[in-house]
C-alpha positions as CSV (number, residue, x, y, z in Angstrom):
1,X,-46.9,-51.8,23.4
2,X,-46.2,-50.3,26.9
3,X,-42.4,-51.1,26.7
4,X,-42.1,-49.0,23.5
5,X,-43.9,-46.2,25.1
6,X,-41.4,-46.2,27.9
7,X,-38.5,-45.9,25.4
8,X,-40.3,-43.0,23.6
9,X,-40.9,-41.2,26.9
10,X,-37.3,-41.6,27.8
11,X,-36.1,-40.2,24.4
12,X,-38.6,-37.4,24.3
13,X,-36.9,-35.8,27.4
14,X,-33.9,-35.2,25.0
15,X,-34.4,-31.8,23.4
16,X,-31.3,-30.9,21.6
17,X,-30.9,-32.2,18.1
18,X,-27.1,-32.8,18.4
19,X,-27.6,-34.8,21.6
20,X,-30.2,-36.8,20.0
21,X,-28.0,-37.6,17.0
22,X,-24.9,-38.6,19.2
23,X,-27.1,-40.9,21.3
24,X,-28.7,-42.3,18.2
25,X,-25.3,-42.8,16.6
26,X,-24.1,-44.7,19.7
27,X,-27.2,-46.8,19.9
28,X,-26.9,-47.7,16.2
29,X,-23.3,-48.9,16.8
30,X,-24.4,-50.9,19.8
31,X,-27.3,-52.5,17.7
32,X,-24.9,-53.4,15.0
33,X,-22.9,-55.7,17.5
34,X,-25.3,-58.5,16.7
35,X,-25.0,-58.1,12.9
36,X,-21.3,-57.8,13.0
37,X,-20.7,-60.7,15.3
38,X,-23.0,-62.9,13.1
39,X,-21.1,-61.8,9.9
40,X,-17.9,-62.7,11.8
41,X,-18.8,-66.3,11.3
42,X,-16.8,-66.3,8.2
43,X,-13.7,-65.2,10.2
44,X,-14.0,-68.5,12.1
45,X,-14.8,-70.8,9.1
46,X,-11.6,-72.7,9.5
47,X,-12.7,-73.7,13.0
48,X,-16.3,-74.4,11.8
49,X,-15.0,-76.7,9.0
50,X,-12.6,-78.5,11.4
51,X,-15.6,-79.0,13.8
52,X,-17.7,-80.6,11.1
53,X,-14.7,-82.8,10.1
54,X,-14.3,-84.2,13.7
55,X,-18.1,-84.9,13.6
56,X,-17.6,-87.3,10.7
57,X,-18.8,-84.8,8.1
58,X,-17.0,-85.1,4.7
59,X,-16.0,-81.5,4.0
60,X,-13.3,-79.4,2.4
61,X,-11.7,-76.5,4.2
62,X,-12.5,-74.3,1.2
63,X,-16.3,-74.5,2.2
64,X,-15.3,-71.6,4.6
65,X,-14.8,-69.4,1.5
66,X,-18.5,-69.7,0.7
67,X,-19.7,-68.4,4.1
68,X,-19.1,-64.6,3.6
69,X,-20.4,-64.4,0.1
70,X,-23.6,-66.3,0.9
71,X,-24.1,-63.9,3.9
72,X,-23.5,-60.8,1.7
73,X,-25.8,-62.0,-1.0
74,X,-28.7,-62.8,1.2
75,X,-28.1,-59.5,3.2
76,X,-28.3,-57.6,-0.1
77,X,-31.4,-59.4,-1.3
78,X,-33.3,-58.7,1.9
79,X,-32.0,-55.2,2.6
80,X,-34.6,-53.6,0.4
81,X,-37.3,-55.1,2.7
82,X,-35.9,-53.0,5.6
83,X,-37.7,-49.9,4.3
84,X,-40.9,-51.7,3.8
85,X,-41.0,-53.5,7.1
86,X,-40.2,-50.2,9.0
87,X,-43.1,-48.4,7.2
88,X,-45.4,-51.3,8.4
89,X,-44.4,-51.9,12.0
90,X,-42.1,-49.0,12.8
91,X,-38.4,-48.5,13.6
92,X,-38.3,-50.1,17.0
93,X,-40.3,-53.2,16.2
94,X,-38.1,-53.7,13.1
95,X,-35.0,-53.7,15.3
96,X,-36.6,-56.2,17.8
97,X,-37.7,-58.4,15.0
98,X,-34.2,-58.4,13.4
99,X,-32.4,-59.1,16.7
100,X,-34.8,-61.8,17.8
101,X,-34.4,-63.7,14.4
102,X,-30.7,-63.3,14.7
103,X,-30.7,-64.8,18.2
104,X,-32.7,-67.9,17.0
105,X,-30.7,-68.4,13.8
106,X,-27.3,-68.4,15.7
107,X,-28.7,-70.8,18.3
108,X,-29.6,-73.3,15.6
109,X,-26.3,-72.7,13.6
110,X,-24.0,-73.6,16.5
111,X,-26.1,-76.7,17.5
112,X,-25.9,-78.6,14.2
113,X,-23.4,-80.3,11.9
114,X,-25.3,-80.6,8.7
115,X,-23.6,-78.7,5.9
116,X,-26.7,-78.1,3.7
117,X,-28.7,-77.0,6.7
118,X,-25.9,-74.6,7.8
119,X,-26.1,-72.9,4.2
120,X,-29.9,-72.4,4.9
121,X,-29.2,-70.9,8.3
122,X,-26.4,-68.6,6.8
123,X,-29.0,-67.3,4.3
124,X,-31.4,-66.5,7.2
125,X,-28.6,-64.8,9.0
126,X,-28.3,-62.5,6.1
127,X,-32.1,-62.1,6.1
128,X,-32.0,-61.1,9.8
129,X,-29.3,-58.5,9.3
130,X,-30.8,-57.3,6.1
131,X,-34.1,-56.3,7.6
132,X,-32.5,-54.5,10.5
133,X,-29.0,-53.2,9.9
134,X,-29.9,-50.6,7.1
135,X,-32.6,-48.9,9.2
136,X,-30.4,-47.0,11.8
137,X,-28.1,-45.8,9.1
138,X,-30.8,-44.3,6.9
139,X,-32.3,-42.8,10.0
140,X,-29.0,-41.1,11.0
141,X,-28.5,-39.7,7.6
142,X,-31.7,-37.7,7.8
143,X,-30.3,-35.7,10.8
144,X,-27.4,-34.0,8.9
145,X,-27.7,-34.9,5.2
146,X,-25.1,-32.3,4.2
147,X,-22.5,-34.1,6.4
148,X,-23.6,-37.4,5.4
149,X,-20.3,-38.4,3.9
150,X,-18.3,-37.7,7.1
151,X,-20.8,-39.0,9.6
152,X,-21.6,-42.1,7.5
153,X,-17.9,-42.9,7.1
154,X,-17.5,-42.5,10.8
155,X,-20.2,-45.0,11.4
156,X,-18.8,-47.5,8.8
157,X,-15.4,-47.1,10.3
158,X,-16.8,-47.8,13.8
159,X,-18.4,-51.0,12.5
160,X,-15.1,-52.1,11.0
161,X,-13.3,-51.3,14.2
162,X,-15.9,-53.2,16.3
163,X,-15.9,-56.1,13.9
164,X,-12.0,-56.5,14.1
165,X,-12.2,-56.1,17.9
166,X,-14.9,-59.0,18.1
167,X,-12.8,-61.0,15.8
168,X,-9.7,-60.7,18.0
169,X,-11.7,-61.5,21.2
170,X,-13.1,-64.5,19.4
171,X,-9.7,-65.7,18.3
172,X,-8.5,-65.4,21.9
173,X,-11.4,-67.6,23.2
174,X,-11.3,-70.1,20.4
175,X,-7.5,-70.5,19.8
176,X,-5.8,-69.1,23.0
177,X,-2.6,-71.1,22.4
178,X,-2.4,-69.6,18.7
179,X,-2.2,-73.1,17.3
180,X,-0.9,-73.0,13.6
181,X,-1.6,-75.8,11.1
182,X,1.4,-77.9,10.0
183,X,2.4,-78.0,6.3
184,X,0.2,-81.0,5.4
185,X,-2.5,-80.4,8.0
186,X,-5.9,-79.1,6.9
187,X,-8.0,-79.1,10.1
188,X,-7.6,-77.9,13.7
189,X,-7.7,-80.1,16.7
190,X,-11.2,-81.0,18.0
191,X,-10.8,-79.1,21.3
192,X,-10.0,-75.9,19.5
193,X,-12.8,-76.1,17.0
194,X,-15.3,-76.7,19.7
195,X,-14.3,-73.4,21.2
196,X,-16.1,-71.4,18.5
197,X,-19.4,-72.8,20.0
198,X,-18.4,-71.5,23.4
199,X,-17.7,-67.9,21.9
200,X,-21.1,-67.7,20.3
201,X,-22.8,-69.0,23.4
202,X,-21.3,-65.9,25.3
203,X,-22.6,-63.7,22.5
204,X,-26.1,-65.1,22.7
205,X,-26.2,-63.9,26.2
206,X,-25.0,-60.5,25.4
207,X,-27.2,-59.8,22.4
208,X,-30.5,-59.0,24.3
209,X,-28.7,-56.4,26.5
210,X,-27.2,-54.6,23.4
211,X,-30.8,-54.6,21.8
212,X,-32.3,-52.9,25.1
213,X,-29.5,-50.3,25.0
214,X,-30.0,-49.6,21.4
215,X,-33.8,-49.1,21.9
216,X,-33.1,-46.7,24.7
217,X,-30.6,-44.6,22.7
218,X,-31.8,-44.6,19.1
219,X,-34.2,-41.7,18.4
220,X,-36.3,-41.8,15.1
221,X,-35.6,-38.6,13.1
222,X,-38.6,-36.3,13.0
223,X,-38.4,-33.1,10.9
224,X,-40.5,-31.2,13.3
225,X,-37.7,-31.1,15.8
226,X,-35.8,-28.9,13.4
227,X,-37.5,-25.8,14.8
228,X,-38.6,-27.1,18.3
229,X,-35.5,-25.7,20.2
230,X,-35.9,-22.3,18.4
231,X,-39.6,-22.1,19.2
232,X,-38.9,-22.9,22.8
233,X,-36.1,-20.4,23.2
234,X,-37.9,-17.6,21.4
235,X,-41.5,-18.3,22.5
236,X,-42.7,-18.6,19.0
237,X,-46.1,-20.0,18.4
238,X,-45.7,-21.0,14.8
239,X,-45.8,-24.7,13.9
240,X,-43.2,-26.2,11.5
241,X,-44.6,-26.6,8.0
242,X,-44.5,-30.3,7.2
243,X,-46.9,-31.9,4.8
244,X,-49.0,-34.7,6.3
245,X,-48.7,-36.8,3.1
246,X,-45.0,-36.1,2.7
247,X,-43.8,-39.5,4.0
248,X,-46.6,-41.6,2.6
249,X,-45.7,-43.9,-0.3
250,X,-46.9,-42.2,-3.5
251,X,-49.2,-44.1,-5.9
252,X,-46.5,-44.3,-8.5
253,X,-43.9,-46.0,-6.3
254,X,-43.6,-49.2,-8.3
255,X,-43.4,-47.3,-11.6
256,X,-40.7,-45.0,-10.2
257,X,-38.6,-47.8,-8.9
258,X,-39.0,-49.9,-12.1
259,X,-38.0,-46.9,-14.2
260,X,-34.8,-46.4,-12.1
261,X,-33.9,-50.0,-12.1
262,X,-34.2,-50.3,-15.9
263,X,-32.2,-47.3,-16.5
264,X,-28.8,-48.0,-18.2
265,X,-27.1,-46.2,-15.5
266,X,-27.9,-48.8,-13.1
267,X,-25.8,-51.4,-15.2
268,X,-22.8,-49.0,-15.1
269,X,-23.0,-48.6,-11.3
270,X,-23.3,-52.4,-11.0
271,X,-20.2,-52.7,-13.0
272,X,-18.3,-50.2,-11.0
273,X,-19.2,-51.8,-7.7
274,X,-18.4,-55.4,-8.8
275,X,-15.6,-55.2,-11.4
276,X,-13.4,-52.6,-9.8
277,X,-12.9,-54.0,-6.3
278,X,-12.7,-57.6,-7.7
279,X,-9.2,-58.3,-6.3
280,X,-10.0,-56.5,-3.0
281,X,-13.1,-58.7,-2.4
282,X,-11.4,-61.9,-3.7
283,X,-8.4,-61.5,-1.4
284,X,-10.3,-60.5,1.7
285,X,-12.7,-63.4,1.3
286,X,-10.0,-66.0,0.9
287,X,-7.5,-64.5,3.4
288,X,-8.4,-66.6,6.4
289,X,-8.3,-69.9,4.5
290,X,-5.2,-68.9,2.4
291,X,-3.4,-67.6,5.5
292,X,-4.0,-70.8,7.4
293,X,-2.6,-73.0,4.5
294,X,0.3,-70.6,3.9
295,X,1.2,-71.0,7.6
296,X,0.5,-67.4,8.5
297,X,-0.1,-67.2,12.3
298,X,-3.7,-66.8,13.3
299,X,-2.6,-64.2,15.7
300,X,-0.8,-62.3,13.1
301,X,-3.9,-62.3,10.9
302,X,-6.2,-61.3,13.7
303,X,-4.0,-58.5,14.9
304,X,-3.5,-57.2,11.3
305,X,-7.2,-57.0,11.0
306,X,-7.5,-55.2,14.3
307,X,-4.8,-52.7,13.0
308,X,-7.0,-52.4,9.9
309,X,-10.0,-51.6,12.1
310,X,-8.2,-48.9,14.1
311,X,-6.8,-47.3,11.0
312,X,-10.4,-47.1,9.4
313,X,-11.5,-45.0,12.4
314,X,-9.2,-42.4,11.0
315,X,-9.3,-43.2,7.2
316,X,-13.1,-43.6,7.0
317,X,-14.0,-40.1,8.1
318,X,-11.4,-38.8,5.8
319,X,-13.1,-40.5,2.9
320,X,-16.4,-39.1,4.1
321,X,-14.9,-35.6,4.2
322,X,-13.5,-36.0,0.7
323,X,-17.0,-37.2,-0.4
324,X,-18.6,-34.1,1.0
325,X,-16.1,-31.8,-0.6
326,X,-15.3,-33.3,-4.0
327,X,-17.5,-34.9,-6.8
328,X,-17.9,-38.7,-6.9
329,X,-16.5,-38.8,-10.5
330,X,-13.2,-37.7,-9.1
331,X,-13.2,-40.0,-6.1
332,X,-14.2,-43.1,-7.9
333,X,-11.2,-42.7,-10.4
334,X,-8.9,-42.6,-7.4
335,X,-10.5,-45.7,-5.9
336,X,-10.3,-47.5,-9.2
337,X,-6.7,-46.6,-9.7
338,X,-5.8,-47.8,-6.2
339,X,-7.5,-51.2,-7.0
340,X,-5.4,-51.6,-10.1
341,X,-2.3,-50.8,-8.1
342,X,-3.2,-53.3,-5.4
343,X,-3.8,-56.1,-8.0
344,X,-0.4,-55.4,-9.4
345,X,1.2,-55.6,-5.9
346,X,-0.6,-58.9,-5.2
347,X,0.6,-60.6,-8.4
348,X,4.3,-59.5,-8.0
349,X,4.7,-60.1,-4.3
350,X,2.4,-63.2,-3.8
351,X,5.2,-65.1,-2.0
352,X,5.8,-62.5,0.6
353,X,3.5,-63.0,3.6
354,X,4.4,-59.5,5.0
355,X,3.5,-57.7,1.7
356,X,0.5,-59.9,1.3
357,X,-0.8,-58.7,4.7
358,X,0.0,-55.1,3.8
359,X,-2.0,-55.5,0.6
360,X,-5.0,-56.8,2.7
361,X,-4.5,-53.7,4.8
362,X,-4.5,-51.4,1.8
363,X,-7.6,-53.3,0.4
364,X,-9.6,-52.5,3.6
365,X,-8.8,-48.8,3.2
366,X,-10.0,-49.0,-0.5
367,X,-13.1,-50.9,0.5
368,X,-13.8,-48.3,3.2
369,X,-13.7,-45.7,0.5
370,X,-16.2,-47.7,-1.7
371,X,-18.6,-48.3,1.2
372,X,-18.4,-44.6,2.3
373,X,-18.7,-43.0,-1.1
374,X,-20.7,-45.3,-3.3
375,X,-23.7,-45.6,-1.0
376,X,-23.9,-41.8,-0.6
377,X,-23.6,-41.4,-4.4
378,X,-26.7,-43.6,-4.8
379,X,-28.5,-41.4,-2.3
380,X,-27.6,-38.3,-4.2
381,X,-28.5,-39.8,-7.6
382,X,-31.6,-41.6,-6.7
383,X,-32.8,-39.8,-3.6
384,X,-33.4,-40.7,0.0
385,X,-36.9,-42.2,-0.6
386,X,-35.8,-45.0,-2.8
387,X,-32.1,-45.4,-1.5
388,X,-32.6,-48.8,0.1
389,X,-34.6,-50.3,-2.9
390,X,-32.0,-49.0,-5.6
391,X,-29.0,-49.7,-3.4
392,X,-30.4,-53.2,-2.7
393,X,-30.6,-54.0,-6.3
394,X,-27.1,-53.0,-6.9
395,X,-26.0,-54.9,-3.8
396,X,-27.7,-58.1,-5.1
397,X,-25.4,-58.0,-8.2
398,X,-22.5,-57.4,-5.9
399,X,-23.5,-60.5,-3.8
400,X,-23.9,-62.7,-6.9
401,X,-20.3,-61.6,-7.9
402,X,-19.0,-62.5,-4.5
403,X,-20.6,-65.9,-4.9
404,X,-18.8,-66.4,-8.2
405,X,-15.5,-65.4,-6.4
406,X,-16.1,-68.0,-3.7
407,X,-16.9,-70.7,-6.3
408,X,-13.7,-69.7,-8.1
409,X,-11.6,-70.2,-5.0
410,X,-13.6,-73.4,-4.2
411,X,-12.8,-74.9,-7.7
412,X,-9.1,-73.9,-7.4
413,X,-8.8,-75.7,-4.1
414,X,-9.7,-79.0,-5.9
415,X,-6.5,-78.8,-7.8
416,X,-4.2,-77.0,-5.3
417,X,-4.1,-78.0,-1.7
418,X,-1.1,-76.3,-0.1
419,X,-0.1,-72.6,0.5
420,X,2.7,-72.9,-2.1
421,X,0.3,-74.3,-4.8
422,X,-2.3,-71.6,-4.1
423,X,0.3,-68.9,-4.6
424,X,0.8,-70.2,-8.2
425,X,-2.9,-70.2,-8.9
426,X,-3.7,-67.0,-7.1
427,X,-1.0,-65.1,-9.1
428,X,-2.8,-65.7,-12.3
429,X,-6.0,-64.5,-10.8
430,X,-4.4,-61.3,-9.6
431,X,-3.0,-60.7,-13.0
432,X,-6.4,-61.2,-14.5
433,X,-7.7,-58.9,-11.8
434,X,-5.6,-56.0,-13.2
435,X,-7.7,-56.2,-16.4
436,X,-11.0,-56.7,-14.5
437,X,-10.3,-53.7,-12.4
438,X,-9.4,-51.7,-15.5
439,X,-12.8,-52.5,-17.0
440,X,-14.4,-51.1,-13.9
441,X,-12.1,-48.0,-14.2
442,X,-13.5,-47.5,-17.8
443,X,-17.1,-47.6,-16.5
444,X,-16.3,-45.2,-13.7
445,X,-14.7,-42.8,-16.1
446,X,-18.1,-42.0,-17.6
447,X,-20.0,-41.8,-14.3
448,X,-21.2,-38.3,-13.3
449,X,-22.9,-36.7,-10.5
450,X,-26.1,-36.0,-12.4
451,X,-29.3,-36.7,-10.4
452,X,-31.8,-39.2,-11.8
453,X,-35.1,-37.5,-12.8
454,X,-38.2,-39.7,-11.9
455,X,-40.9,-39.4,-14.5
456,X,-43.7,-39.5,-12.0
457,X,-44.5,-37.5,-8.9
458,X,-42.6,-38.7,-5.8
459,X,-42.6,-35.6,-3.5
460,X,-38.8,-36.2,-3.4
461,X,-38.0,-32.6,-3.9
462,X,-40.2,-31.5,-1.1
463,X,-38.6,-34.0,1.2
464,X,-35.1,-33.0,0.3
465,X,-35.9,-29.3,0.6
466,X,-37.2,-29.9,4.1
467,X,-34.2,-31.8,5.4
468,X,-31.5,-30.0,3.3
469,X,-32.4,-26.4,4.2
470,X,-29.6,-24.1,4.3
471,X,-30.9,-22.4,7.3
472,X,-29.7,-23.9,10.5
473,X,-30.7,-23.1,14.0
474,X,-27.9,-20.5,14.6
475,X,-28.9,-18.6,11.5
476,X,-32.5,-18.6,12.5
477,X,-31.7,-17.3,15.9
478,X,-29.5,-14.6,14.4
479,X,-32.3,-13.6,12.1
480,X,-34.8,-13.4,14.9
481,X,-32.3,-11.4,17.0
482,X,-31.7,-9.0,14.1
483,X,-35.6,-8.7,13.6
484,X,-35.9,-7.9,17.4
485,X,-33.2,-5.3,17.2
486,X,-34.9,-3.8,14.1
487,X,-38.2,-3.5,16.0
488,X,-36.4,-1.9,19.0
489,X,-34.8,0.7,16.7
490,X,-38.2,1.4,15.1
491,X,-39.7,1.8,18.6
492,X,-36.9,4.0,19.7
493,X,-37.4,6.2,16.6
494,X,-41.1,6.3,17.1
495,X,-40.6,7.2,20.7
496,X,-38.1,9.9,19.7
497,X,-40.5,11.3,17.2
498,X,-43.3,11.3,19.7
499,X,-41.2,13.2,22.2
500,X,-40.3,15.8,19.6
501,X,-44.0,16.3,18.7
502,X,-44.9,16.6,22.4
503,X,-42.2,19.3,22.7
504,X,-43.5,21.1,19.7
505,X,-47.0,21.1,21.1
506,X,-45.7,22.6,24.4
507,X,-43.8,25.4,22.6
508,X,-46.9,26.3,20.7
């Protein structure tokens, strides 16, 4: 396609690896606007539910608690397809496909009022994100794999900040007067609930421009660029040694993936990723609905999330730095202990809105640690080549657990209808959460940093050796400079020796 050739021509003018990485990082964040805004639908679930109610649809406000878990589950199910699709049609066409499907899906979502059809569209929203969002992150990791923790956390934190910023902007557009539900009120007025459609219409106009910017900025990692700048500066004619078959899927792909998935260690990682952050996930998924019923101001909730987003810009890279410096087996114990402590705070101070919001804030920091460190742990254990497939399987179990969380809150809502009643029920859930998190802590205690050994040939070692080389550009330049100086010294010695011989001849 001619337009893709234009993007590649523009990007090929950028020579320095660091510049390419920075622009690719920015482009990845810009591309993520679409996915983040669509995932933000769960933040506006109270307005969506109210909109359906005013359109004569029989619905419970707790329907909103199902949106995020369904999105996350479908996202996790389809994320492993991202690697397959990229291999078939390339990075840029994959991003275009993801963005186009997202645009169509959102357009359909905001122009219908059928509850069951909305569930189907939410699943396809997860599909659209799943086949697009993981690709830029995996591409970025290949640039500086030894700094993956820090750089990956910075990207995750940027997404969190962007998501909370979009959420606040959306709240300003949807509920500009900061209308709060009365004690016995369950649904927002029609004029407010209609504003969520207005917000997403704005977004549908912006999304194509963010896609074009992302395509201009994102540069697919290519290992041959590792030596390009050095060759250019030192006039070297040697070509980088990259195996032609290195990136081709090996014949034993299915056997290797199956062997890794059937390994008992996968079950342990599933348990760690689902049981340990149980209360963090439950409280975050129900916060919007619970906050509205507990008469917490929508503005307070949105600004607390914005504050969380800003804090994660600083906290996320710290987690990444810790991940690069310390072993996962140490980090995961700290995260598990933090989850247990948060569950304890929730259960004791359930009636304090201020402490409840503080716990939500702490939970976001804990979740930032999970997202930053757990994914990188999977990369280290199972290798870059199969990271999307293995991580996707673990993510599917996490998505199922989120669905169970949502169903739990939905069942509770059938018996408890006000904020005060929910506090009574939630207290017991958080107390139970202390023991559930403790089970995750027990599993995490036995998790080590040992690498999984595939029984069949994968060329994984060759790939890791190539992108994980200890020799960087400066060291190569220094080595070349030292070699040149050595050659000059030899030439000077030879020249001196020659002069001495000539003088000896003259004397004779």
